[in-house]
C-alpha atoms as one frame of an Amber mdcrd trajectory, in Angstrom:
protein
 132.802 147.093 115.072 130.659 150.724 115.552 131.600 151.427 111.856 133.453
 150.848 108.941 136.515 152.345 110.267 135.440 152.621 113.868 135.969 150.250
 116.575 135.626 149.794 120.229 138.434 147.553 122.127 139.255 147.795 125.978
 136.245 150.551 126.106 138.118 153.045 124.443 136.717 153.609 120.907 138.862
 155.095 118.067 138.721 155.993 114.256 141.093 154.367 111.591 140.923 155.777
 108.480 144.617 156.293 107.376 147.349 153.431 106.666 149.418 154.674 109.476
 146.876 154.159 111.752 147.214 150.676 111.927 150.404 150.770 113.545 150.055
 154.261 115.443 152.860 155.162 118.185 150.279 156.935 120.525 148.049 154.256
 120.633 148.722 151.454 123.389 150.151 148.099 121.904 147.399 146.145 123.203
 144.477 148.387 121.440 146.113 147.916 118.466 146.492 143.948 118.917 142.843
 143.774 119.300 142.537 145.715 115.546 144.597 144.065 114.215 143.136 140.042
 115.995 139.673 140.657 113.546 137.991 139.193 116.022 134.465 141.058 114.895
 134.655 138.776 112.388 133.307 135.720 113.885 131.402 138.050 117.184 127.847
 138.094 117.700 125.682 139.906 115.279 128.908 139.110 112.970 126.627 138.762
 109.552 124.927 142.347 110.033 128.268 143.752 109.129 129.415 141.479 106.768
 130.257 144.920 104.599 132.110 146.480 106.590 133.940 143.044 107.313 134.979
 142.686 103.807 136.107 146.576 103.360 138.036 146.015 106.506 140.086 142.744
 104.875 140.481 144.579 101.758 142.152 147.575 103.641 144.208 145.578 105.906
 145.913 143.833 102.721 146.426 147.477 100.903 147.868 148.805 104.176 149.798
 146.633 105.953 152.197 144.829 103.576 153.991 141.646 104.621 156.114 142.002
 107.013 155.399 145.692 107.827 154.152 146.716 111.167 152.710 145.220 114.456
 150.329 143.439 112.533 153.126 141.511 111.664 153.848 139.821 114.790 153.648
 136.544 115.294 150.602 136.872 118.033 148.444 139.112 116.405 149.056 137.393
 113.088 147.938 133.792 114.781 144.319 135.485 115.849 143.812 136.926 112.589
 144.637 133.767 110.709 142.558 131.832 112.513 139.504 134.488 112.942 139.975
 134.940 108.611 139.519 130.546 108.887 136.807 130.432 110.494 135.083 133.381
 108.757 135.321 131.719 105.425 134.483 128.572 106.985 131.026 130.046 108.235
 130.266 131.755 104.731 132.245 134.687 104.442 132.845 136.049 101.538 136.791
 135.164 100.594 138.728 137.342  97.963 141.117 136.197  95.896 143.117 138.222
  97.225 142.452 137.530 101.153 143.093 133.864  99.718 146.853 135.158  98.862
 147.362 137.244 101.738 145.950 134.559 104.221 148.701 132.111 102.518 151.266
 135.022 102.684 150.557 135.029 106.665 150.678 131.484 107.396 154.252 130.890
 105.776 155.929 134.123 107.491 153.926 132.441 110.778 155.703 129.428 110.237
 159.188 131.088 110.797 158.006 132.600 113.639 156.758 130.850 115.870 156.996
 132.070 119.586 159.082 130.096 121.286 161.000 132.605 122.880 158.212 133.544
 125.015 155.891 130.299 125.111 152.924 130.064 127.348 149.942 131.173 125.609
 151.493 132.941 122.680 152.847 129.790 121.674 149.882 127.847 122.079 147.829
 130.436 119.788 151.057 130.016 116.631 150.339 126.030 117.054 146.444 126.620
 116.914 146.606 128.901 113.508 148.713 126.776 112.027 147.104 123.738 112.416
 143.707 125.668 110.959 146.063 127.023 107.988 147.275 123.695 107.432 143.230
 122.048 107.221 141.887 124.849 105.259 144.473 125.259 102.319 145.762 122.109
 100.033 149.297 121.172  99.007 152.487 120.573 100.221 153.239 123.660 101.840
 149.718 123.214 104.044 150.713 119.561 104.939 153.826 121.181 106.725 151.859
 124.187 108.470 149.165 120.837 110.063 152.593 118.768 110.570 154.392 121.325
 112.611 151.198 122.995 114.592 150.179 119.441 115.653 153.862 118.650 116.748
 154.570 121.936 119.000 150.654 121.495 119.884 151.053 118.359 121.645 154.422
 119.047 122.997 152.693 122.660 124.616 149.382 121.199 126.239 150.914 118.423
 127.628 153.617 121.047 129.207 150.974 124.020 129.931 148.089 121.640 130.979
 148.388 120.996 134.318 146.976 118.155 135.798 143.916 119.517 137.435 143.632
 120.902 134.333 144.134 124.865 134.820 146.482 126.329 132.401 149.890 126.906
 133.594 150.416 130.277 134.219 147.342 130.774 136.380 145.464 133.322 134.819
 141.541 132.455 134.885 141.477 134.830 131.961 143.700 133.515 129.924 142.826
 129.643 130.988 139.260 130.563 129.269 141.010 131.791 126.328 142.982 128.465
 126.341 139.976 126.743 126.277 138.338 128.830 123.755 141.171 127.399 121.333
 140.534 123.707 122.239 137.340 124.261 121.827 137.928 125.462 118.224 140.530
 122.680 117.290 137.516 120.033 118.158 135.336 122.389 115.645 137.757 122.096
 113.594 137.392 118.228 113.318 133.881 118.334 113.278 134.764 120.477 109.999
 136.979 118.669 108.518 136.639 115.147 109.617 139.074 112.321 109.459 141.475
 114.929 108.748 143.017 114.954 112.359 143.951 111.402 114.057 141.032 109.834
 116.751 143.163 109.272 119.197 144.677 112.961 119.090 141.284 114.109 118.887
 140.313 112.462 122.048 142.929 113.676 123.983 142.167 117.121 123.222 138.264
 115.935 124.280 139.657 115.305 127.786 142.000 118.361 128.108 139.068 120.301
 127.501 136.311 118.540 129.725 139.202 119.018 132.901 140.112 122.840 132.002
 136.289 123.108 131.769 135.490 121.983 135.168 138.487 124.023 136.274 137.045
 126.887 134.655 133.553 125.893 136.801 135.767 126.009 140.021 136.759 129.333
 139.254 134.198 131.223 138.254 132.051 133.264 141.149 128.164 133.025 141.247
 127.645 135.855 139.549 129.018 134.201 136.417 132.160 135.669 136.008 135.871
 134.480 136.846 137.618 135.064 139.914 140.110 137.586 139.636 143.968 136.254
 140.059 146.865 136.947 138.439 145.915 139.123 134.905 142.392 138.802 135.349
 139.019 141.157 133.849 136.066 140.825 132.661 135.184 141.281 128.399 138.237
 139.838 127.136 137.684 135.506 127.004 134.190 133.566 127.376 132.365 133.386
 130.342 132.006 129.574 131.491 128.851 129.358 130.594 129.265 130.360 127.500
 131.907 127.966 126.521 129.971 125.521 128.415 127.374 126.027 125.267 130.030
 125.635 122.778 131.250 122.872 124.294 127.980 121.375 124.543 127.773 121.832
 120.342 131.092 120.351 118.753 131.206 117.374 121.754 128.460 116.328 123.448
 130.116 114.511 126.168 131.559 117.399 127.729 127.906 118.945 128.476 128.390
 116.814 131.476 130.550 118.366 133.494 128.231 121.178 133.912 125.812 118.437
 135.602 128.692 117.523 138.135 128.332 118.470 142.121 130.448 121.429 143.325
 131.702 119.791 146.377 131.946 122.098 149.644 135.793 121.998 149.463 136.756
 121.966 145.738 141.242 121.934 145.416 143.127 122.493 142.194 146.004 121.260
 144.001 148.283 121.742 140.938 147.440 125.198 139.587 147.254 126.508 143.504
 143.630 127.713 143.752 140.994 126.605 146.239 137.421 127.116 146.586 135.641
 126.297 149.754 131.457 126.748 149.728 129.131 126.956 152.409 125.926 128.496
 153.062 125.403 131.474 151.564 129.225 132.118 151.012 131.471 130.866 148.413
 135.585 131.642 149.090 138.460 131.576 145.929 141.834 131.436 147.499 145.482
 131.658 145.474 147.608 129.249 147.819 149.775 128.210 144.471 152.714 129.866
 142.725 152.154 133.040 140.903 153.158 130.889 137.324 155.474 129.132 135.985
 159.354 130.604 136.144 159.835 130.657 132.686 157.497 132.768 132.180 155.549
 134.840 134.237 154.877 138.013 132.491 151.347 137.824 133.838 151.566 136.931
 137.100 151.126 139.358 140.403 151.496 139.540 143.825 148.899 138.184 145.194
 149.817 135.038 146.972 147.304 134.071 149.928 144.899 136.433 149.019 141.125
 135.307 148.623 137.501 136.680 146.784 134.476 136.143 148.566 130.890 135.781
 147.304 127.781 135.842 149.925 124.341 135.325 148.184 125.824 135.524 144.409
 127.422 139.000 144.735 130.775 139.123 144.942 131.914 141.547 148.623 135.776
 141.265 148.563 137.058 141.464 145.119 141.099 141.922 143.739 142.110 144.665
 142.161 142.191 143.302 138.396 143.428 144.683 136.013 142.825 147.553 133.469
 145.892 148.259 131.523 149.384 146.452 129.847 151.138 149.732 129.222 154.580
 149.772 131.340 153.797 151.994 134.699 152.773 152.853 137.805 149.492 151.641
 137.214 150.123 148.173 135.877 152.868 148.347 138.901 150.372 149.008 141.520
 147.442 146.577 139.934 150.255 143.815 140.279 151.196 145.044 143.219 150.141
 143.194 146.815 148.253 146.053 148.457 145.523 145.421 145.226 144.820 141.995
 146.442 143.061 140.778 149.338 146.476 139.532 151.505 149.011 140.370 153.452
 151.670 143.579 152.931 154.704 143.563 155.153 156.699 146.826 155.223 155.267
 147.782 152.149 157.039 145.423 150.194 154.870 143.227 147.194 155.050 139.522
 148.358 156.911 138.969 144.778 159.006 141.490 143.029 156.791 142.537 140.039
 158.550 144.743 137.992 157.949 146.215 134.269 155.359 145.285 132.462 155.461
 141.410 132.545 158.634 140.990 134.720 159.225 139.126 138.376 162.257 139.320
 139.870 162.199 137.161 143.230 159.203 135.651 143.893 157.342 134.076 146.928
 156.872 130.375 147.083 153.879 128.742 148.917 154.533 126.437 151.972 152.136
 124.370 153.955 149.285 123.885 152.069 146.356 122.311 154.064 142.604 122.023
 154.205 140.162 120.224 156.193 136.487 120.234 156.729 134.004 119.641 160.032
 130.240 120.094 161.030 131.400 123.516 162.375 133.871 125.202 159.688 135.288
 124.466 156.052 139.189 125.673 156.627 142.318 126.117 154.499 146.071 126.867
 155.619 149.045 128.079 154.047 151.945 130.161 154.113 154.737 131.504 151.566
 158.362 133.363 152.085 158.048 135.976 149.314 159.107 138.552 152.167 161.930
 136.969 153.042 163.880 138.928 150.655 163.173 141.685 154.033 164.634 139.606
 156.877 165.896 136.186 157.064 162.748 133.856 157.946 160.550 136.377 157.735
 157.247 134.478 156.480 153.245 134.719 156.779 151.129 132.299 157.098 147.262
 132.673 156.721 144.009 130.157 157.874 141.019 130.710 156.806 137.699 129.104
 158.464 134.653 129.444 156.526 131.493 128.489 158.192 127.366 129.286 157.256
 127.413 132.912 159.092 131.193 133.709 159.385 134.628 133.595 157.301 137.536
 133.891 160.141 141.340 134.354 158.535 144.213 133.967 160.860 147.192 135.758
 159.816 150.836 135.420 161.944 154.076 136.874 160.760 157.028 135.328 161.796
 160.746 136.842 161.491 161.510 140.635 162.094 159.298 143.490 160.377 158.387
 147.122 160.852 154.608 147.101 159.882 152.042 144.638 157.640 148.466 145.415
 157.277 146.105 143.041 155.373 144.080 144.207 152.501 140.438 144.036 152.278
 138.943 146.133 149.349 135.043 146.143 148.642 133.117 145.593 145.557 132.151
 149.208 144.415 128.413 147.830 145.077 128.974 147.541 148.527 128.604 150.931
 150.973 131.333 150.759 153.871 130.796 152.939 157.230 134.097 152.268 159.924
 133.238 152.749 163.394 135.307 151.656 166.600 134.057 148.570 166.537 135.216
 147.922 163.046 133.655 148.454 159.580 129.565 147.320 158.761 129.666 146.686
 154.606 125.873 147.235 153.452 124.312 146.147 149.788 120.559 145.295 148.935
 118.910 144.615 152.127 122.088 142.801 153.385 124.894 143.547 156.690 128.112
 142.222 157.466 130.315 143.682 160.108 134.487 143.026 159.646 135.854 143.030
 163.455 139.721 142.781 164.094 141.519 140.823 167.329 145.472 142.710 167.665
 144.587 145.023 164.600 142.580 148.256 164.107 140.866 148.690 160.692 140.886
 151.666 158.438 139.574 153.118 155.334 140.892 154.094 152.507 140.040 154.993
 148.661 140.666 152.508 146.295 139.787 151.401 142.581 138.279 148.153 141.046
 139.560 147.412 137.303 137.113 144.727 136.356 137.414 145.729 132.698 140.572
 146.910 130.475 140.600 150.707 130.307 138.302 150.980 133.746 138.704 152.186
 136.884 135.430 152.043 138.949 135.816 154.083 142.304 135.672 151.386 145.854
 136.939 151.288 149.320 139.742 149.533 151.247 139.428 148.166 154.587 143.187
 147.919 156.437 143.657 145.507 159.217 146.575 147.547 160.341 148.560 144.610
 162.771 149.724 145.451 166.299 151.195 142.477 166.757 152.603 138.998 164.932
 149.640 137.808 165.196 146.132 138.509 164.504 142.654 137.825 163.521 139.967
 139.555 161.116 136.688 138.044 161.585 133.436 138.846 158.627 130.044 137.945
 160.235 126.978 137.875 158.370 123.534 135.989 159.230 120.331 135.284 157.429
 117.206 136.584 158.417 114.239 136.368 156.215 116.071 135.399 153.388 118.712
 137.924 153.555 122.380 138.613 154.761
């Protein structure tokens, strides 16, 4: 909240003074969802806005009668229930009207669990019922608690993979779900003895694995890698969740002291991190997501991001919107990721806002290390719909001073381009012998074998509602096999 009736979500600020504006059809659905979440109740500096919050809760109750409007959708209801309860437990002034409304919201949600959507939505529903069941007294509250725990137990077993990753393969949603798990551990601290000790210990073990997963998927700049739907400013960062984890369960503090190995393979999630010298590479060599819920998936198979000397250099495109249309389709498409586009097609058929038809399947994934280099190999069959047997194979080889990428395409095709999206802070110059990238005294050369390099304008979307101009290198393949060499050297402390 930037004022009693003023809100900034997704880098867009609006005034909400009238009842109809809670459900305005002229405003994107995700912005309205954020309006109904009430996240600001528990944000930094919230105590200074307490009078605004009390007034806003009163307004919401009056202007959003039960079952009326988008605010009563199950997902925003879940987040709002949890936020109101956290605020109340933290000393917020909760009126009788607010308590009555909160119970009504829990009762409404109890009959509208999002079993049809599954994924992170269903976990949020279960968490809200657990919070409501712990907060209120009586038989109905006990039923909410039991139902929430039942759903959560089932879904945690389904959605948290053996390597600790969330099943939707979005680092951003992984962070959101991890924050949910830590909130549940904090709830146990607030209501000691209410929850079964064995269950709480399972939550701690799961949170520990999720925290380590997130650490592996975090760049040296402290922000998450951009695979599938991922952007900054939506979910807590790793360092924030690490601090929270240490405060709610001290044994989770141990995660940050574990050494990250040169090769960290999150095999069940399909991500691999290579780290050598000044370079950190994070690659996607896995499924785009669960077959039953690919809503946050991008056509980004065999894409990667690369940081050098603590700075992102090669970046996937990110996201700026969930609204259906050309922007959403483009940002989910293969050309907005650091991988190979064949015949202008996406490796997985993304459509609508949250839909995927035929999907790329990874194959032959392996990794190895020797004194000279760290290597990662993988292929996928996403282009077989173009031509029978058409596959893309990629090999990354990372040394102390270079990254070499070997691409090979088998089967019939007309044209292929390997995309390399450059961070907006990096200057790009393309010449006859390749490209030169420069930033802060660092210099990187990009050259090719069996291909030519072009440079085009592009955009990078690190946050919702934001599009930053950037450059994209397009490696135009002239053969079935081609390679790209990214070379840097360290001199006097610089690249």
